[in-house]
N, C-alpha and C positions, 0 to 999 in steps of 0.2 A: 111981611112975615105972614105965613098962612098957618092955620091949625088943622089938625086931622083928628079923627076919632078912631080909637082902637075898637075893632069888632069883638064879638063874644069869642071868636077864635084867635084873638090877639093879632089880627091882621090890620094893616092900614093901607090906604091908598095915597100915593105920593101925588100931590096936586099937579095937574096938567102943565101949568106954567113952569114948575120946577123940573118936571120930566123933560120938557122941551129945552129949557136953559142948560140942563146938565146932559142933554142928549141920551137919556136913559131909554133902554129898549127892554122888552120882555126877555127874561133869561139872563140878564146881566146880574153879576154878583156884587153885593154890597157888604162891606165889613161893618159890624155894629160895634161902636165904642161907647162904653158906659163909664163916664168919669164925673165925679163930683156932682151928681144929680143931673147931668146932661147926657142925653142920648144922641150920638152922631151917627149918620150913615155915610160911609165913604166908599165911593166906587172903586172896585178892584180893577187894576190895569195890568196888562201883560208887561213884563220887564222891557220888552222892545220899545214900548211907548216912552220910557224914560231916557232912551238914547238921545244924546244931544241936549239934555236938560240943562246942563251947566255951560253949554257952548257960549262963549263970549263973557263968561263970568271971570272976574279977576281972582282966581283961586289957584294957588301954587299946587304943584304935583304933591308936595309933602303934606299940605293941608288937606288935599283931596284924599290921600291915603289915610290920614288920621280920621277924617269924617267917615270913611267907609270901613274902618277897622272893626273887626269883631273881637271883643274881649271875652274869652271863654269863662273866666271867673265871674264876670258881671252877669253873663247869660245864665250860668249855673245858679247864681243867687236869684235871678229873675224867675227861672223855672221852678225853683223851690218855693218862692213866694206864690206863684200861680197855683202850684199843687196845694199849698196850705189854704188858699182862698177857695179852691174847688171843694175842699173838705166840707165847707159850709153847706154845700148842695147835696152831699151824700150820694145816694144812688141816682139822683136826678141829673147829675152832671153827665153830659154826653161822653161816652167812651172814646169818641173820636178826639176829644180834647186831650185826654190822657195819652192817647196814641201819638198825637202830634208832639206833645211834650217829650215823650220817649224818643221820638225821631230827632228832635232838636238836641237832646242830651247826647245821643249817639254821635252826632256830628261835632260835638264839642270836645271829643276825646283827643 
């Protein structure tokens, strides 16, 4: 495990060994997940990279459908919770986040 220091501009440098192991390159996008006091960086991947991910897995077609099913009611509750959480940040919350929630809600109709 390696540690990093946050700069005065809230930037950090990912250690070289980690960059090499994860094959990170300049310009790649990472998703920041903040849960229970832990900050995680997850590399975003294009959908085509997930093709064949379950190849060879003993998963029935019915189970796969259930795993990939979108439940609009659950997503509506989730977006409502996200909006409530964003209120804590007031005008500091990025407008893009609200716009993304708007788009998700439109697709749930």
